[in-house]
Backbone atoms as SQL, in Angstrom:
CREATE TABLE atoms (id INTEGER PRIMARY KEY, chain TEXT, resi INTEGER, resn TEXT, atom TEXT, x REAL, y REAL, z REAL);
INSERT INTO atoms VALUES
  (1, 'A', 1, 'MET', 'N', -6.033, 4.024, 6.918),
  (2, 'A', 1, 'MET', 'CA', -5.838, 4.007, 8.301),
  (3, 'A', 1, 'MET', 'C', -6.080, 5.430, 8.704),
  (4, 'A', 2, 'PRO', 'N', -6.465, 5.699, 9.937),
  (5, 'A', 2, 'PRO', 'CA', -6.574, 6.857, 10.530),
  (6, 'A', 2, 'PRO', 'C', -5.352, 7.561, 10.957),
  (7, 'A', 3, 'ASN', 'N', -4.361, 6.351, 11.335),
  (8, 'A', 3, 'ASN', 'CA', -2.962, 7.253, 11.958),
  (9, 'A', 3, 'ASN', 'C', -1.757, 6.941, 10.977),
  (10, 'A', 4, 'HIS', 'N', -1.870, 6.195, 10.049),
  (11, 'A', 4, 'HIS', 'CA', -0.951, 6.119, 9.143),
  (12, 'A', 4, 'HIS', 'C', -1.180, 5.611, 7.849),
  (13, 'A', 5, 'PHE', 'N', -0.610, 5.348, 6.841),
  (14, 'A', 5, 'PHE', 'CA', -0.706, 4.766, 5.568),
  (15, 'A', 5, 'PHE', 'C', 0.616, 3.904, 4.920),
  (16, 'A', 6, 'HIS', 'N', 0.322, 3.182, 4.147),
  (17, 'A', 6, 'HIS', 'CA', 1.120, 2.325, 3.448),
  (18, 'A', 6, 'HIS', 'C', 0.893, 2.628, 1.986),
  (19, 'A', 7, 'LEU', 'N', 2.697, 2.872, 1.590),
  (20, 'A', 7, 'LEU', 'CA', 2.680, 3.148, 0.243),
  (21, 'A', 7, 'LEU', 'C', 3.706, 1.974, -0.252),
  (22, 'A', 8, 'PHE', 'N', 3.380, 1.073, -1.224),
  (23, 'A', 8, 'PHE', 'CA', 4.310, 0.162, -1.638),
  (24, 'A', 8, 'PHE', 'C', 4.604, 0.660, -2.771),
  (25, 'A', 9, 'VAL', 'N', 5.862, 0.839, -3.209),
  (26, 'A', 9, 'VAL', 'CA', 6.219, 1.382, -4.443),
  (27, 'A', 9, 'VAL', 'C', 7.262, 0.669, -5.194),
  (28, 'A', 10, 'ARG', 'N', 7.662, 0.573, -6.421),
  (29, 'A', 10, 'ARG', 'CA', 8.648, -0.196, -6.916),
  (30, 'A', 10, 'ARG', 'C', 9.764, 1.011, -7.758),
  (31, 'A', 11, 'GLN', 'N', 11.206, 0.749, -7.363),
  (32, 'A', 11, 'GLN', 'CA', 12.009, 1.998, -7.925),
  (33, 'A', 11, 'GLN', 'C', 12.305, 1.354, -9.317),
  (34, 'A', 12, 'LEU', 'N', 12.022, 2.172, -10.131),
  (35, 'A', 12, 'LEU', 'CA', 12.643, 1.817, -11.724),
  (36, 'A', 12, 'LEU', 'C', 13.762, 2.138, -12.485),
  (37, 'A', 13, 'THR', 'N', 14.096, 3.370, -11.567),
  (38, 'A', 13, 'THR', 'CA', 15.413, 4.063, -11.943),
  (39, 'A', 13, 'THR', 'C', 16.211, 4.475, -10.873),
  (40, 'A', 14, 'ASN', 'N', 17.314, 4.904, -10.913),
  (41, 'A', 14, 'ASN', 'CA', 18.129, 5.012, -9.953),
  (42, 'A', 14, 'ASN', 'C', 18.577, 6.768, -9.852),
  (43, 'A', 15, 'GLU', 'N', 17.619, 7.360, -10.735),
  (44, 'A', 15, 'GLU', 'CA', 17.948, 8.730, -10.618),
  (45, 'A', 15, 'GLU', 'C', 17.460, 9.637, -9.721),
  (46, 'A', 16, 'TYR', 'N', 16.652, 9.158, -8.838),
  (47, 'A', 16, 'TYR', 'CA', 16.031, 9.567, -7.472),
  (48, 'A', 16, 'TYR', 'C', 15.695, 8.560, -6.674),
  (49, 'A', 17, 'SER', 'N', 15.776, 8.622, -5.158),
  (50, 'A', 17, 'SER', 'CA', 15.831, 7.434, -4.422),
  (51, 'A', 17, 'SER', 'C', 14.052, 7.464, -4.032),
  (52, 'A', 18, 'ILE', 'N', 14.046, 6.311, -3.472),
  (53, 'A', 18, 'ILE', 'CA', 12.537, 6.558, -2.867),
  (54, 'A', 18, 'ILE', 'C', 12.404, 7.367, -1.920),
  (55, 'A', 19, 'SER', 'N', 13.315, 7.280, -0.987),
  (56, 'A', 19, 'SER', 'CA', 13.604, 8.102, 0.309),
  (57, 'A', 19, 'SER', 'C', 13.495, 9.871, -0.290),
  (58, 'A', 20, 'SER', 'N', 13.802, 10.086, -1.371),
  (59, 'A', 20, 'SER', 'CA', 13.438, 11.296, -1.629),
  (60, 'A', 20, 'SER', 'C', 12.316, 11.563, -2.262),
  (61, 'A', 21, 'PHE', 'N', 11.571, 10.558, -3.340),
  (62, 'A', 21, 'PHE', 'CA', 10.339, 10.757, -3.507),
  (63, 'A', 21, 'PHE', 'C', 9.499, 10.794, -2.648),
  (64, 'A', 22, 'ILE', 'N', 9.494, 10.120, -1.562),
  (65, 'A', 22, 'ILE', 'CA', 8.735, 10.148, -0.208),
  (66, 'A', 22, 'ILE', 'C', 8.783, 11.535, 0.210),
  (67, 'A', 23, 'SER', 'N', 9.646, 11.877, 0.665),
  (68, 'A', 23, 'SER', 'CA', 10.240, 13.138, 1.213),
  (69, 'A', 23, 'SER', 'C', 9.409, 14.107, 0.353),
  (70, 'A', 24, 'SER', 'N', 9.790, 14.503, -0.755),
  (71, 'A', 24, 'SER', 'CA', 9.020, 15.168, -1.680),
  (72, 'A', 24, 'SER', 'C', 7.223, 14.934, -1.831),
  (73, 'A', 25, 'LEU', 'N', 6.953, 13.840, -1.898),
  (74, 'A', 25, 'LEU', 'CA', 5.198, 13.527, -1.585),
  (75, 'A', 25, 'LEU', 'C', 4.851, 14.172, -0.484),
  (76, 'A', 26, 'LEU', 'N', 5.466, 13.926, 0.799),
  (77, 'A', 26, 'LEU', 'CA', 4.641, 14.488, 1.945),
  (78, 'A', 26, 'LEU', 'C', 5.109, 15.689, 2.041),
  (79, 'A', 27, 'ASN', 'N', 6.173, 16.425, 1.615),
  (80, 'A', 27, 'ASN', 'CA', 6.342, 17.697, 1.635),
  (81, 'A', 27, 'ASN', 'C', 5.170, 18.579, 1.038),
  (82, 'A', 28, 'SER', 'N', 4.946, 18.092, -0.574),
  (83, 'A', 28, 'SER', 'CA', 3.943, 18.613, -1.287),
  (84, 'A', 28, 'SER', 'C', 2.393, 18.693, -0.617),
  (85, 'A', 29, 'TYR', 'N', 2.431, 17.272, -0.005),
  (86, 'A', 29, 'TYR', 'CA', 1.065, 17.185, 0.074),
  (87, 'A', 29, 'TYR', 'C', 0.753, 18.310, 1.473),
  (88, 'A', 30, 'THR', 'N', 1.625, 18.264, 2.459),
  (89, 'A', 30, 'THR', 'CA', 1.530, 18.981, 3.535),
  (90, 'A', 30, 'THR', 'C', 1.533, 20.487, 3.363),
  (91, 'A', 31, 'LYS', 'N', 2.065, 20.974, 2.355),
  (92, 'A', 31, 'LYS', 'CA', 2.135, 22.498, 1.647),
  (93, 'A', 31, 'LYS', 'C', 0.536, 22.613, 1.261),
  (94, 'A', 32, 'GLY', 'N', 0.323, 21.622, 0.534),
  (95, 'A', 32, 'GLY', 'CA', -1.103, 21.655, -0.199),
  (96, 'A', 32, 'GLY', 'C', -1.951, 21.865, 0.995),
  (97, 'A', 33, 'ILE', 'N', -2.064, 20.815, 2.035),
  (98, 'A', 33, 'ILE', 'CA', -3.233, 21.235, 3.029),
  (99, 'A', 33, 'ILE', 'C', -3.258, 22.144, 3.657),
  (100, 'A', 34, 'ASN', 'N', -1.887, 22.782, 4.166),
  (101, 'A', 34, 'ASN', 'CA', -1.792, 23.992, 4.701),
  (102, 'A', 34, 'ASN', 'C', -2.242, 25.030, 3.959),
  (103, 'A', 35, 'LYS', 'N', -2.107, 25.046, 2.710),
  (104, 'A', 35, 'LYS', 'CA', -2.555, 26.578, 2.028),
  (105, 'A', 35, 'LYS', 'C', -3.798, 26.313, 1.691),
  (106, 'A', 36, 'CYS', 'N', -4.617, 25.045, 1.489),
  (107, 'A', 36, 'CYS', 'CA', -6.124, 24.969, 1.566),
  (108, 'A', 36, 'CYS', 'C', -6.785, 25.420, 2.719),
  (109, 'A', 37, 'PHE', 'N', -6.191, 24.828, 3.906),
  (110, 'A', 37, 'PHE', 'CA', -7.111, 25.004, 4.929),
  (111, 'A', 37, 'PHE', 'C', -6.373, 26.263, 6.202),
  (112, 'A', 38, 'ASP', 'N', -5.646, 27.264, 5.373),
  (113, 'A', 38, 'ASP', 'CA', -4.974, 28.358, 5.722),
  (114, 'A', 38, 'ASP', 'C', -4.279, 27.855, 7.148),
  (115, 'A', 39, 'ARG', 'N', -3.284, 27.098, 6.978),
  (116, 'A', 39, 'ARG', 'CA', -2.353, 26.468, 8.565),
  (117, 'A', 39, 'ARG', 'C', -1.214, 26.377, 8.114),
  (118, 'A', 40, 'THR', 'N', -0.443, 26.073, 9.274),
  (119, 'A', 40, 'THR', 'CA', 1.050, 25.966, 9.086),
  (120, 'A', 40, 'THR', 'C', 1.462, 24.879, 10.100),
  (121, 'A', 41, 'GLY', 'N', 2.463, 24.343, 9.722),
  (122, 'A', 41, 'GLY', 'CA', 2.954, 23.278, 10.687),
  (123, 'A', 41, 'GLY', 'C', 3.049, 21.854, 9.816),
  (124, 'A', 42, 'THR', 'N', 3.423, 20.942, 10.582),
  (125, 'A', 42, 'THR', 'CA', 3.636, 19.610, 9.940),
  (126, 'A', 42, 'THR', 'C', 2.188, 18.584, 10.307),
  (127, 'A', 43, 'LEU', 'N', 2.163, 17.840, 9.603),
  (128, 'A', 43, 'LEU', 'CA', 1.052, 17.087, 9.212),
  (129, 'A', 43, 'LEU', 'C', 0.899, 15.562, 9.756),
  (130, 'A', 44, 'PHE', 'N', 2.248, 15.054, 9.672),
  (131, 'A', 44, 'PHE', 'CA', 2.541, 13.959, 10.039),
  (132, 'A', 44, 'PHE', 'C', 3.708, 13.802, 11.373),
  (133, 'A', 45, 'GLU', 'N', 3.087, 13.099, 12.228),
  (134, 'A', 45, 'GLU', 'CA', 3.799, 12.690, 13.338),
  (135, 'A', 45, 'GLU', 'C', 4.635, 11.411, 13.217),
  (136, 'A', 46, 'GLY', 'N', 5.726, 11.496, 14.119),
  (137, 'A', 46, 'GLY', 'CA', 6.662, 10.101, 14.085),
  (138, 'A', 46, 'GLY', 'C', 7.534, 9.894, 12.740),
  (139, 'A', 47, 'LYS', 'N', 8.207, 9.025, 12.942),
  (140, 'A', 47, 'LYS', 'CA', 9.237, 8.770, 11.994),
  (141, 'A', 47, 'LYS', 'C', 8.586, 7.875, 10.845),
  (142, 'A', 48, 'ILE', 'N', 9.339, 8.008, 9.707),
  (143, 'A', 48, 'ILE', 'CA', 8.829, 7.281, 8.453),
  (144, 'A', 48, 'ILE', 'C', 9.648, 6.006, 8.692),
  (145, 'A', 49, 'LYS', 'N', 8.573, 5.051, 8.588),
  (146, 'A', 49, 'LYS', 'CA', 9.300, 3.373, 8.261),
  (147, 'A', 49, 'LYS', 'C', 9.305, 2.945, 6.938),
  (148, 'A', 50, 'SER', 'N', 10.357, 2.362, 6.693),
  (149, 'A', 50, 'SER', 'CA', 10.582, 2.007, 5.087),
  (150, 'A', 50, 'SER', 'C', 11.321, 0.452, 5.313),
  (151, 'A', 51, 'LYS', 'N', 11.176, -0.072, 4.348),
  (152, 'A', 51, 'LYS', 'CA', 11.540, -1.536, 4.252),
  (153, 'A', 51, 'LYS', 'C', 11.830, -1.653, 2.983),
  (154, 'A', 52, 'GLN', 'N', 13.342, -2.217, 2.501),
  (155, 'A', 52, 'GLN', 'CA', 13.479, -2.436, 1.014),
  (156, 'A', 52, 'GLN', 'C', 13.047, -3.958, 1.171),
  (157, 'A', 53, 'ILE', 'N', 12.315, -4.375, -0.149),
  (158, 'A', 53, 'ILE', 'CA', 11.963, -5.757, -0.266),
  (159, 'A', 53, 'ILE', 'C', 12.821, -6.327, -1.484),
  (160, 'A', 54, 'VAL', 'N', 13.657, -7.469, -1.443),
  (161, 'A', 54, 'VAL', 'CA', 14.634, -7.666, -2.563),
  (162, 'A', 54, 'VAL', 'C', 14.019, -9.036, -2.774),
  (163, 'A', 55, 'GLU', 'N', 13.404, -9.517, -2.167),
  (164, 'A', 55, 'GLU', 'CA', 12.785, -10.993, -2.170),
  (165, 'A', 55, 'GLU', 'C', 11.168, -10.815, -3.060),
  (166, 'A', 56, 'GLU', 'N', 11.427, -11.306, -4.358),
  (167, 'A', 56, 'GLU', 'CA', 10.140, -11.307, -5.225),
  (168, 'A', 56, 'GLU', 'C', 8.940, -11.976, -4.410),
  (169, 'A', 57, 'THR', 'N', 9.368, -12.974, -3.891),
  (170, 'A', 57, 'THR', 'CA', 8.470, -13.989, -3.343),
  (171, 'A', 57, 'THR', 'C', 7.545, -13.622, -2.256),
  (172, 'A', 58, 'TYR', 'N', 8.102, -12.415, -1.712),
  (173, 'A', 58, 'TYR', 'CA', 7.711, -11.621, -0.607),
  (174, 'A', 58, 'TYR', 'C', 6.762, -10.543, -0.907),
  (175, 'A', 59, 'PHE', 'N', 6.693, -10.140, -2.214),
  (176, 'A', 59, 'PHE', 'CA', 5.927, -8.922, -2.902),
  (177, 'A', 59, 'PHE', 'C', 4.436, -9.469, -2.024),
  (178, 'A', 60, 'ARG', 'N', 3.925, -10.665, -2.732),
  (179, 'A', 60, 'ARG', 'CA', 2.663, -10.978, -2.262),
  (180, 'A', 60, 'ARG', 'C', 2.305, -10.884, -0.904),
  (181, 'A', 61, 'TRP', 'N', 3.115, -11.404, 0.057),
  (182, 'A', 61, 'TRP', 'CA', 2.837, -11.194, 1.401),
  (183, 'A', 61, 'TRP', 'C', 2.415, -9.606, 1.944),
  (184, 'A', 62, 'VAL', 'N', 3.489, -8.727, 1.114),
  (185, 'A', 62, 'VAL', 'CA', 3.276, -7.172, 1.640),
  (186, 'A', 62, 'VAL', 'C', 1.891, -6.677, 1.051),
  (187, 'A', 63, 'ILE', 'N', 1.855, -7.119, -0.185),
  (188, 'A', 63, 'ILE', 'CA', 0.472, -6.998, -0.612),
  (189, 'A', 63, 'ILE', 'C', -0.812, -7.224, 0.350),
  (190, 'A', 64, 'LYS', 'N', -0.736, -8.355, 0.613),
  (191, 'A', 64, 'LYS', 'CA', -1.587, -8.971, 1.291),
  (192, 'A', 64, 'LYS', 'C', -1.800, -8.228, 2.791),
  (193, 'A', 65, 'TYR', 'N', -0.447, -7.971, 3.590),
  (194, 'A', 65, 'TYR', 'CA', -0.652, -7.300, 4.694),
  (195, 'A', 65, 'TYR', 'C', -1.324, -6.158, 4.571),
  (196, 'A', 66, 'ILE', 'N', -0.928, -5.174, 3.400),
  (197, 'A', 66, 'ILE', 'CA', -1.635, -3.639, 3.236),
  (198, 'A', 66, 'ILE', 'C', -2.998, -3.915, 3.143),
  (199, 'A', 67, 'LEU', 'N', -3.261, -4.875, 2.360),
  (200, 'A', 67, 'LEU', 'CA', -5.146, -4.594, 2.165),
  (201, 'A', 67, 'LEU', 'C', -5.527, -5.359, 3.355),
  (202, 'A', 68, 'GLU', 'N', -4.884, -5.889, 4.128),
  (203, 'A', 68, 'GLU', 'CA', -5.821, -6.889, 5.364),
  (204, 'A', 68, 'GLU', 'C', -5.695, -5.707, 6.683),
  (205, 'A', 69, 'ASN', 'N', -4.899, -4.538, 6.600),
  (206, 'A', 69, 'ASN', 'CA', -4.460, -3.965, 7.462),
  (207, 'A', 69, 'ASN', 'C', -5.756, -3.207, 8.068),
  (208, 'A', 70, 'PRO', 'N', -6.662, -2.488, 7.150),
  (209, 'A', 70, 'PRO', 'CA', -7.936, -2.124, 7.803),
  (210, 'A', 70, 'PRO', 'C', -8.778, -3.067, 8.564),
  (211, 'A', 71, 'VAL', 'N', -8.922, -4.265, 7.912),
  (212, 'A', 71, 'VAL', 'CA', -9.768, -5.136, 8.680),
  (213, 'A', 71, 'VAL', 'C', -9.307, -5.778, 9.771),
  (214, 'A', 72, 'LYS', 'N', -7.750, -6.274, 10.057),
  (215, 'A', 72, 'LYS', 'CA', -7.210, -6.330, 11.356),
  (216, 'A', 72, 'LYS', 'C', -7.656, -5.204, 12.283),
  (217, 'A', 73, 'ALA', 'N', -7.678, -3.765, 11.985),
  (218, 'A', 73, 'ALA', 'CA', -7.628, -2.803, 12.649),
  (219, 'A', 73, 'ALA', 'C', -9.167, -2.600, 13.013),
  (220, 'A', 74, 'GLY', 'N', -10.131, -3.497, 12.389),
  (221, 'A', 74, 'GLY', 'CA', -11.615, -3.361, 12.818),
  (222, 'A', 74, 'GLY', 'C', -12.343, -2.355, 12.056),
  (223, 'A', 75, 'LEU', 'N', -11.515, -1.317, 11.180),
  (224, 'A', 75, 'LEU', 'CA', -12.007, -0.687, 10.038),
  (225, 'A', 75, 'LEU', 'C', -12.902, -1.039, 8.991),
  (226, 'A', 76, 'ALA', 'N', -12.840, -2.256, 8.750),
  (227, 'A', 76, 'ALA', 'CA', -13.477, -2.918, 7.415),
  (228, 'A', 76, 'ALA', 'C', -13.824, -4.395, 8.020),
  (229, 'A', 77, 'VAL', 'N', -14.923, -4.783, 7.199),
  (230, 'A', 77, 'VAL', 'CA', -14.972, -6.159, 7.391),
  (231, 'A', 77, 'VAL', 'C', -14.285, -6.908, 6.421),
  (232, 'A', 78, 'ASP', 'N', -14.266, -6.316, 5.164),
  (233, 'A', 78, 'ASP', 'CA', -13.659, -7.365, 3.990),
  (234, 'A', 78, 'ASP', 'C', -12.515, -6.500, 3.422),
  (235, 'A', 79, 'ILE', 'N', -11.634, -6.700, 2.590),
  (236, 'A', 79, 'ILE', 'CA', -10.637, -5.718, 2.267),
  (237, 'A', 79, 'ILE', 'C', -10.941, -4.757, 1.056),
  (238, 'A', 80, 'ILE', 'N', -12.230, -5.617, 0.343),
  (239, 'A', 80, 'ILE', 'CA', -13.057, -4.136, -0.556),
  (240, 'A', 80, 'ILE', 'C', -13.563, -3.294, 0.220),
  (241, 'A', 81, 'ASP', 'N', -13.963, -3.390, 1.394),
  (242, 'A', 81, 'ASP', 'CA', -14.766, -2.388, 2.044),
  (243, 'A', 81, 'ASP', 'C', -13.779, -0.903, 2.427),
  (244, 'A', 82, 'TRP', 'N', -12.861, -0.895, 2.561),
  (245, 'A', 82, 'TRP', 'CA', -11.893, -0.262, 2.853),
  (246, 'A', 82, 'TRP', 'C', -11.404, 0.958, 1.498),
  (247, 'A', 83, 'GLU', 'N', -12.413, 1.942, 1.461),
  (248, 'A', 83, 'GLU', 'CA', -12.312, 2.888, 0.196),
  (249, 'A', 83, 'GLU', 'C', -11.231, 3.335, 0.120),
  (250, 'A', 84, 'PHE', 'N', -10.198, 3.484, 0.460),
  (251, 'A', 84, 'PHE', 'CA', -8.854, 4.300, 0.347),
  (252, 'A', 84, 'PHE', 'C', -7.808, 3.231, 0.183),
  (253, 'A', 85, 'SER', 'N', -8.061, 2.016, -0.257),
  (254, 'A', 85, 'SER', 'CA', -6.771, 1.015, -0.481),
  (255, 'A', 85, 'SER', 'C', -7.200, 0.385, -2.062),
  (256, 'A', 86, 'ASN', 'N', -6.305, -0.088, -2.687),
  (257, 'A', 86, 'ASN', 'CA', -6.560, -0.364, -4.072),
  (258, 'A', 86, 'ASN', 'C', -6.940, -1.808, -4.405),
  (259, 'A', 87, 'ALA', 'N', -7.807, -2.268, -3.119),
  (260, 'A', 87, 'ALA', 'CA', -8.112, -3.886, -3.268),
  (261, 'A', 87, 'ALA', 'C', -9.128, -3.936, -4.295),
  (262, 'A', 88, 'ARG', 'N', -10.004, -3.122, -4.532),
  (263, 'A', 88, 'ARG', 'CA', -10.986, -2.926, -5.393),
  (264, 'A', 88, 'ARG', 'C', -10.325, -3.217, -7.171),
  (265, 'A', 89, 'ASP', 'N', -9.394, -2.169, -7.292),
  (266, 'A', 89, 'ASP', 'CA', -8.832, -2.417, -8.282),
  (267, 'A', 89, 'ASP', 'C', -8.065, -3.538, -8.687),
  (268, 'A', 90, 'LEU', 'N', -7.286, -4.217, -7.632),
  (269, 'A', 90, 'LEU', 'CA', -6.684, -5.476, -7.844),
  (270, 'A', 90, 'LEU', 'C', -7.669, -6.560, -8.265),
  (271, 'A', 91, 'LEU', 'N', -8.865, -6.656, -7.529),
  (272, 'A', 91, 'LEU', 'CA', -10.000, -7.550, -7.908),
  (273, 'A', 91, 'LEU', 'C', -11.089, -7.263, -8.957),
  (274, 'A', 92, 'GLY', 'N', -10.761, -6.217, -9.681),
  (275, 'A', 92, 'GLY', 'CA', -11.746, -5.971, -10.784),
  (276, 'A', 92, 'GLY', 'C', -12.741, -5.409, -10.406),
  (277, 'A', 93, 'LEU', 'N', -12.885, -4.870, -9.540),
  (278, 'A', 93, 'LEU', 'CA', -14.214, -4.092, -9.108),
  (279, 'A', 93, 'LEU', 'C', -14.531, -2.514, -9.417),
  (280, 'A', 94, 'ARG', 'N', -13.025, -1.739, -9.566),
  (281, 'A', 94, 'ARG', 'CA', -12.632, -0.561, -10.021),
  (282, 'A', 94, 'ARG', 'C', -11.658, -0.232, -10.874),
  (283, 'A', 95, 'LYS', 'N', -11.604, 0.563, -11.722),
  (284, 'A', 95, 'LYS', 'CA', -10.546, 0.980, -12.632),
  (285, 'A', 95, 'LYS', 'C', -9.692, 2.095, -11.986),
  (286, 'A', 96, 'GLY', 'N', -8.790, 1.720, -11.329),
  (287, 'A', 96, 'GLY', 'CA', -8.191, 2.727, -10.591),
  (288, 'A', 96, 'GLY', 'C', -6.830, 3.120, -11.336),
  (289, 'A', 97, 'SER', 'N', -6.384, 4.106, -11.155),
  (290, 'A', 97, 'SER', 'CA', -4.594, 4.278, -12.095),
  (291, 'A', 97, 'SER', 'C', -3.574, 4.459, -11.125),
  (292, 'A', 98, 'LEU', 'N', -3.734, 4.198, -9.803),
  (293, 'A', 98, 'LEU', 'CA', -2.657, 4.253, -8.684),
  (294, 'A', 98, 'LEU', 'C', -1.767, 2.738, -8.617),
  (295, 'A', 99, 'ILE', 'N', -2.344, 1.612, -9.395),
  (296, 'A', 99, 'ILE', 'CA', -1.638, 0.657, -9.105),
  (297, 'A', 99, 'ILE', 'C', -1.467, -0.008, -10.738),
  (298, 'A', 100, 'ASP', 'N', -0.499, -0.857, -10.725),
  (299, 'A', 100, 'ASP', 'CA', -0.240, -1.846, -11.596),
  (300, 'A', 100, 'ASP', 'C', -0.607, -3.332, -11.479),
  (301, 'A', 101, 'SER', 'N', -2.161, -3.297, -11.914),
  (302, 'A', 101, 'SER', 'CA', -2.431, -4.776, -11.164),
  (303, 'A', 101, 'SER', 'C', -1.981, -5.965, -12.255),
  (304, 'A', 102, 'GLU', 'N', -1.375, -5.667, -13.534),
  (305, 'A', 102, 'GLU', 'CA', -0.866, -6.496, -14.443),
  (306, 'A', 102, 'GLU', 'C', 0.336, -7.070, -13.974),
  (307, 'A', 103, 'LYS', 'N', 1.011, -6.130, -13.408),
  (308, 'A', 103, 'LYS', 'CA', 2.391, -6.569, -12.567),
  (309, 'A', 103, 'LYS', 'C', 2.338, -6.940, -11.419),
  (310, 'A', 104, 'VAL', 'N', 1.069, -6.698, -10.583),
  (311, 'A', 104, 'VAL', 'CA', 0.699, -7.487, -9.307),
  (312, 'A', 104, 'VAL', 'C', 0.784, -9.015, -9.513),
  (313, 'A', 105, 'ILE', 'N', -0.451, -9.058, -10.928),
  (314, 'A', 105, 'ILE', 'CA', -0.682, -10.448, -10.986),
  (315, 'A', 105, 'ILE', 'C', 0.598, -11.397, -11.383),
  (316, 'A', 106, 'THR', 'N', 1.688, -10.729, -11.880),
  (317, 'A', 106, 'THR', 'CA', 2.908, -11.919, -12.337),
  (318, 'A', 106, 'THR', 'C', 3.687, -12.455, -11.127),
  (319, 'A', 107, 'TYR', 'N', 3.165, -11.909, -9.962),
  (320, 'A', 107, 'TYR', 'CA', 3.456, -12.535, -8.791),
  (321, 'A', 107, 'TYR', 'C', 2.686, -13.662, -8.239),
  (322, 'A', 108, 'PHE', 'N', 1.857, -14.053, -9.259),
  (323, 'A', 108, 'PHE', 'CA', 1.005, -15.410, -8.868),
  (324, 'A', 108, 'PHE', 'C', 0.862, -16.186, -10.062),
  (325, 'A', 109, 'GLN', 'N', 0.321, -17.216, -9.865),
  (326, 'A', 109, 'GLN', 'CA', 0.277, -17.944, -10.997),
  (327, 'A', 109, 'GLN', 'C', -0.703, -17.565, -11.995),
  (328, 'A', 110, 'ASN', 'N', -1.583, -16.721, -11.800),
  (329, 'A', 110, 'ASN', 'CA', -2.808, -16.193, -12.896),
  (330, 'A', 110, 'ASN', 'C', -3.563, -15.211, -11.615),
  (331, 'A', 111, 'GLU', 'N', -4.445, -14.516, -12.632),
  (332, 'A', 111, 'GLU', 'CA', -5.376, -13.663, -11.740),
  (333, 'A', 111, 'GLU', 'C', -6.078, -14.268, -10.774),
  (334, 'A', 112, 'ASP', 'N', -6.856, -15.245, -10.835),
  (335, 'A', 112, 'ASP', 'CA', -7.632, -16.033, -10.370),
  (336, 'A', 112, 'ASP', 'C', -6.833, -16.516, -8.812),
  (337, 'A', 113, 'GLN', 'N', -5.525, -16.892, -9.106),
  (338, 'A', 113, 'GLN', 'CA', -4.961, -17.297, -8.034),
  (339, 'A', 113, 'GLN', 'C', -4.808, -16.060, -7.043),
  (340, 'A', 114, 'MET', 'N', -4.540, -14.851, -7.787),
  (341, 'A', 114, 'MET', 'CA', -4.012, -13.953, -6.978),
  (342, 'A', 114, 'MET', 'C', -5.273, -13.472, -6.127),
  (343, 'A', 115, 'LYS', 'N', -6.448, -13.304, -6.825),
  (344, 'A', 115, 'LYS', 'CA', -7.972, -12.995, -6.102),
  (345, 'A', 115, 'LYS', 'C', -8.237, -13.431, -5.159),
  (346, 'A', 116, 'GLU', 'N', -7.853, -14.999, -4.850),
  (347, 'A', 116, 'GLU', 'CA', -8.259, -16.362, -4.188),
  (348, 'A', 116, 'GLU', 'C', -6.770, -15.847, -2.888),
  (349, 'A', 117, 'PHE', 'N', -6.139, -15.634, -3.017),
  (350, 'A', 117, 'PHE', 'CA', -4.912, -15.183, -2.028),
  (351, 'A', 117, 'PHE', 'C', -5.207, -13.922, -1.326),
  (352, 'A', 118, 'LEU', 'N', -5.829, -12.956, -2.190),
  (353, 'A', 118, 'LEU', 'CA', -5.899, -11.715, -1.605),
  (354, 'A', 118, 'LEU', 'C', -6.958, -11.756, -0.450),
  (355, 'A', 119, 'ARG', 'N', -8.009, -12.630, -0.986),
  (356, 'A', 119, 'ARG', 'CA', -9.274, -12.624, -0.662),
  (357, 'A', 119, 'ARG', 'C', -9.515, -13.501, 0.741),
  (358, 'A', 120, 'ASP', 'N', -8.763, -14.283, 0.888),
  (359, 'A', 120, 'ASP', 'CA', -8.864, -15.779, 1.844),
  (360, 'A', 120, 'ASP', 'C', -8.428, -14.918, 2.933),
  (361, 'A', 121, 'PRO', 'N', -9.049, -15.195, 4.291),
  (362, 'A', 121, 'PRO', 'CA', -8.953, -14.687, 5.428),
  (363, 'A', 121, 'PRO', 'C', -8.067, -15.937, 6.229),
  (364, 'A', 122, 'ILE', 'N', -8.208, -16.889, 5.445),
  (365, 'A', 122, 'ILE', 'CA', -7.620, -18.360, 6.061),
  (366, 'A', 122, 'ILE', 'C', -6.036, -18.272, 5.741),
  (367, 'A', 123, 'ILE', 'N', -5.833, -17.532, 4.780),
  (368, 'A', 123, 'ILE', 'CA', -4.016, -17.853, 4.493),
  (369, 'A', 123, 'ILE', 'C', -3.480, -16.490, 5.039),
  (370, 'A', 124, 'LYS', 'N', -2.644, -17.253, 6.132),
  (371, 'A', 124, 'LYS', 'CA', -1.915, -16.249, 7.075),
  (372, 'A', 124, 'LYS', 'C', -0.677, -16.205, 6.555),
  (373, 'A', 125, 'MET', 'N', 0.076, -15.078, 6.863),
  (374, 'A', 125, 'MET', 'CA', 1.238, -14.763, 6.459),
  (375, 'A', 125, 'MET', 'C', 2.233, -15.607, 7.052),
  (376, 'A', 126, 'ASN', 'N', 3.080, -16.287, 6.247),
  (377, 'A', 126, 'ASN', 'CA', 4.149, -17.240, 7.129),
  (378, 'A', 126, 'ASN', 'C', 5.214, -16.765, 7.778),
  (379, 'A', 127, 'TYR', 'N', 5.438, -15.317, 7.675),
  (380, 'A', 127, 'TYR', 'CA', 6.334, -14.557, 8.121),
  (381, 'A', 127, 'TYR', 'C', 6.156, -13.185, 8.714),
  (382, 'A', 128, 'SER', 'N', 6.837, -12.507, 9.523),
  (383, 'A', 128, 'SER', 'CA', 6.282, -11.457, 9.771),
  (384, 'A', 128, 'SER', 'C', 7.267, -10.071, 8.593),
  (385, 'A', 129, 'LEU', 'N', 6.292, -9.263, 8.717),
  (386, 'A', 129, 'LEU', 'CA', 6.921, -8.323, 7.528),
  (387, 'A', 129, 'LEU', 'C', 7.929, -7.427, 8.744),
  (388, 'A', 130, 'GLU', 'N', 7.974, -7.735, 9.972),
  (389, 'A', 130, 'GLU', 'CA', 9.498, -7.029, 10.364),
  (390, 'A', 130, 'GLU', 'C', 10.742, -7.584, 10.299),
  (391, 'A', 131, 'HIS', 'N', 10.406, -9.093, 9.722),
  (392, 'A', 131, 'HIS', 'CA', 11.774, -9.775, 9.539),
  (393, 'A', 131, 'HIS', 'C', 12.977, -9.360, 9.114);
């Protein structure tokens, strides 16, 4: 997305919080861009929004929401058209290393059901991510 991004992460340890991870990630990225382009200052505007998800059945809706975001914004016709998402990896069209496709599949009956759910534009979220 031109003005924001979505990052869906799973915390596996209590050693570091996700908020600390995100802060370090964004700070490192900003320093790298600033150094590369001989600039100073911040890159990101506004406040970071986060939502803890504890209900596992909600995971599939979050994934669908994130993948459909560029389509809803008119930046892509299909979820596989947005090159900056992991849709192609989840659908077996690319072998990326940023997503655990096997873990995502566990939230569905099987891989085919996952692919159908993610690709079907008629299947709509049954509740808002803001809830």
